[in-house]
N, C-alpha and C positions, 0 to 999 in steps of 0.2 A: 372499432375493437382493435384492429390490427394497428392502429396508429400507438397503442401503448406496448406491443409485445417487444421492439426493440430497447423502448427505455427500460423495461422489467427486467430483458436480459444482461444491459449493461448495470444496472443496479445489484443484480443477483452477482455476476462477476466480480463485481467491486468487493461485494462483502465476501465474496470467498477469498479473493486476494488478500483482503485484510485478516481473515482466519488463518488464510497461510503463513501470513508473516508473524501472527501472534504464535502459532505454533513454531516457526523457525525461532523465534525469540526466546522461547522458552526450553529450545533444544539444547544440547550439549554444543552443538557447532554455533548456534547464535550467543550462548554465552561467552563462549572463547573469542567469536568474533567482536563482540562488545568490548570483552576486555582489551583484546588486541588494540582495538580502535581507540581506546582511551589512553593505553600504554603508548601509541604511536603518536597520539595528540599531545599529551604531555611533552614527550622526546622533543618534535619539532615545530609543533604549535598549529599545523595544518589541520584543516577540517575536514576529519575522516567520518564518515557515518557507517554504522553497520548495515548489513544487507537488509534486513529487515526493516528498516526505516524505508528502505524504497519500495518495498510492497505494501507500506502504509499508503505513501503517497501514491503508490500508482492506483491503489483501491480507492483514495478517495476520488481522484481524477475520473475514476469510471462512474463511480456514483454520482458525481457532479455534472458529467457527460449525460449521464441516464435522467437526471432530475431536470434538467435543460431541455432535453428533447422532450420530456412529459410535457413541459409547460410550453412547449412553442406551439403556436397557433398555426393551422395553415390557411 
């Protein structure tokens, strides 16, 4: 039973981080960050990402780590 506690915690944290990223994307700060990144990318061609994209990546990594630990055999 205890072997599934840490993976469940990681998966739960991953989901919460993704939800936080979605809330940031929908906020005024997230919209202005997206618009600013698009303008800056159009100006000089560099690949900038809004901050909420990093929330999505981090949350997905936590979920994958939790699933990997859950499938691991001892």
